[in-house]
N, C-alpha and C positions, 0 to 999 in steps of 0.2 A: 296627359299623355302619361304611357309606361315610362320608367326611369330607364333608358336604355341600358343594359347589362353584354359584359365580353364574355365568347364560349371559343375554345377553339377544338379544332379538329384535322385530323389527318385523313386524306385519301391519297390511292396508288394514283401514280403520276406517268407520264414516258418513260421519265429516267429513275424514280422512286420517289418517295413522298411528296405529296402536295400538304405544304402546311398552309394551314386555311382556319382565318380569324372572325366573327361574327358578330357583332355588334346592332344591336336591335330591342326593343322594347316590345311589350305588350306580342310575346313568343309564340303564344297559342293563337293568336290572332292573326289570318291571312293578311298580309300587306303586302306593298310593294319593294322589292329590292335591287340594289345595285350591287355589281360586280366590279371592284377595284384592281387593276392590272398594271405591276409595277414595272420601269423599263431595266434596259439592259443594264448591268450591274447593281441594279434596285432591289429591294425588297421590301414587301408589308408595313416595316414597322422602320422606312427610312422616312425619317423627316416630315415630309409634309403630309404620308400617307392616314397615320392614326388621326389625327385633327380631322384630317376632311373627314373622315369613317364616321365620327362620333357625330360633326355637324350633320351630316346624312341620316342617322340614327335617331340624333333629335329631332328631325324633321320628320319622323315617320317611315322612315324609308330604310328596313333594313340594310347595313352595310356587310357585305362579303368582301375581304381582302386574303389576297392569297402571297403564299409565294413559290414561284413554277419548279418544276422540279429539278429544272436544271440551273435556280439560281446559285446553290452549294451553299447556302448560308443555312447555319443554324436556328436558335430558338433566340440567339442574342445578337443575332445578324453578321456574328463572325463567318467567314467563308472556309467551313471547315469541312466542304464536299467539294473539292478544286475537280475530284473524276466528275462529279455532276455539270458542274459547270464548262468543263472540257468539252462535253459530248454535246452541251445544249445546241439545240435548234429553232428557228422560227415555227417547224410543223410540230412539234413537241411541243412548242406553247399553246401553239392553237387545240393539241389535244389537253392540253390541261385544263385550260379555262374551259374549255366543251365538257369537261369531266365534273367540274365545279358546278357549270349551269346543268348539269344531268342531277347529282346532288343536291344541290340547292331544289329542282322543279318537285322532286321526291319529298324533299322533306327528310332529310338526313342531315339537315346541318345544324338542328337546333331551333327551327322554325318551322312554321306553317307552310305549306308550299305557298309562293307566294302570290300576289294577284296578276304581277305584273313585273317583267324582270328588266332591269336596264343595266349597260355595261362603259365602263370608264377607265378610259387607259390612258397612261404616260407615256412618250417616246415609243422604245420598239412595241412594248405594252397598247401603246396608241395603233400602230402597225397591227397588231395581233386582234386586237380588238374590234377594228375594220373586219377582217381578215371574217371574224367569229359571225359577225354581224352581218354579214353579206350573206351565209348560209343559215343561219342558225333563226326561223321564225321568233323563237321565244324572247329574241331580244326586242324589246317594244321601245325603248330609249336607247341613245348613242351620245357618250360627251368623250373626245380626244382632246388631250393636252399636247401640244409642243411632239403632235404624233410624225413619222418618219411614213413615207410617202413608196420608196425602195426598200425591197431586201438588200440590195448591191449597196452595202455599205463601205466599202474598202476598193480602194482601185487598182489597177492591174500587176504593177510594181509589187505592189504587200502580198496578193493573194499570190504570185510565181514566187518569191518569197518564201510566205506561208506553208505550200505545195511542199517545194524544197526541204525547208525544215521540219514539214509536219508538225509544227504548231505557231500560232501567233500569241506571244508574252502581252497579256493585257495587265496594265497597271491599274491598280485601286488608288485612285490618288486618296480619298479619306483613312485609306490604314496603309497604305504604305506597299501591299500583297502582290507579287507576281503573279497574276492568274494565268497558266497557259491555255491556248483555247484550242483545241484538234478543229482535224477537217472535217468534222462533221456537218457542221454550220454551211463550209463551199459546199460538198456535196447535195447537199437539201436546199440549197441557191440552186445550182445548176441544174438541177431536176424537176426542180418547180415553180424558178421563178417567174417563167412566164405563163403558169396556170394557174395552179392551186394558192400561190403564195405573189402573185399580179395584184399590189395592194391597190395601184389604180382602175383596175378592170372591178375588183373588190366590192372600191367606194362605190362606183357608178351603182353597183344591184344594191343598195344598201339602201332599202325604204323605211327603216325606223326612222323617226325625227333625229337628226342629228346637231349637235354644235361642234365646231370645229375652232379649238384655244389653241394659240399660239402666242407666243410671248414676240413681239417685233425686233428686241437682239437677243435672241434666240442665239446661243455661240454654238449649240452639239450639232441643231436641226435649224437647218434656214428658214426663215420664213416662209422661202419660196416654194417650201416641202408641203406647208398649211396651204399654201394657193392653188398647186397641185394638186389637196384634197376636194378643193370646193369646188375648181373647176371640171374635177369627175363627177361632182354630184352637186350639181348648180341650186339644189332646193336646200342644202346642208345652212345650218345658221354658223356664219363667220364672226369670230372673236379675237381679233388681232390687241395685245395686249403692250400699249405704248411702254419703251422702256423695260423693258420685263426679258429675264432670259431664259434658258433654258428649266428651271426648275421654279418661276416666277418668285425670285428672293430667297426663296426657301433653302435650310441647310439639316445635317446631320450632323450630331444629335439637334433636334429641334431647338431652335433657340426662339419664337414668335414666329408671328405672323408679318407680312409686308402689306402694302397698301396693291401692289399688283395683286398677290396671293390671294388676298380678302376677294378680289374682283374676281378672281375666277374661281374661290369656293362658291360665294352669292350668286355665282352667275349657273354655275353647275349643277347648284343644288335646287334653284328657282326652275333649269330649263328639266332636269327631270321628273323634278314634282307636279309639275305641269303633265306630263306626257306619260306618266305611271300611276298616275291617282285620277 
């Protein structure tokens, strides 16, 4: 099997450029591909994502990682575009992931059009992946890690204050940066939470083989949210990871794997390999 190589690409997105990394071997040969979607305050080069993408590529699955256009990060992972972060919405992320699927299917990302496409999403990116998979027949396999089950992430008091002040300050724990989040995401939720952004309803419509992975000790997205997704789609595979938190022990900068993360990597690659090849 050809040794994987890394290429970088840029696509137009809902709020600005979408940065895309592709790790693949045998680029002229049609093979399966998987698109990997980060979560809130995440980015394609955060901690566990590059090692996982490399693992996929070495298994013969082209790995396509992206920074959504509203991630706000530059090529180093620094939050250099806070204006984009401030305007980001769930609908914008769905649009960006679809744009990446379009480019991949056309052969515009440095690899031949894939035989089959899978989606992997973490946290908020997991919820976005569910929304995309429910409506895009090109998604032939789905894996979600610690996925959210609702776009309503804030309590009424927080939303009221946010509306009153016009912004919500979000702290990047890793860097200490304070990132103001505007009200566009609230408008998006108000308009679409009961329709296009209804994650449990979308979960019920997913027909692709789906593995739901969730840390049993997740401190950010409770295990009950993973259970809610499985309840909406009883045919999904269910992998609760004992003792694991939101990132399964991974940190940024990458400091090596953990037994919990190794289990997640192994089961995810096996699932995608089984259903995409």
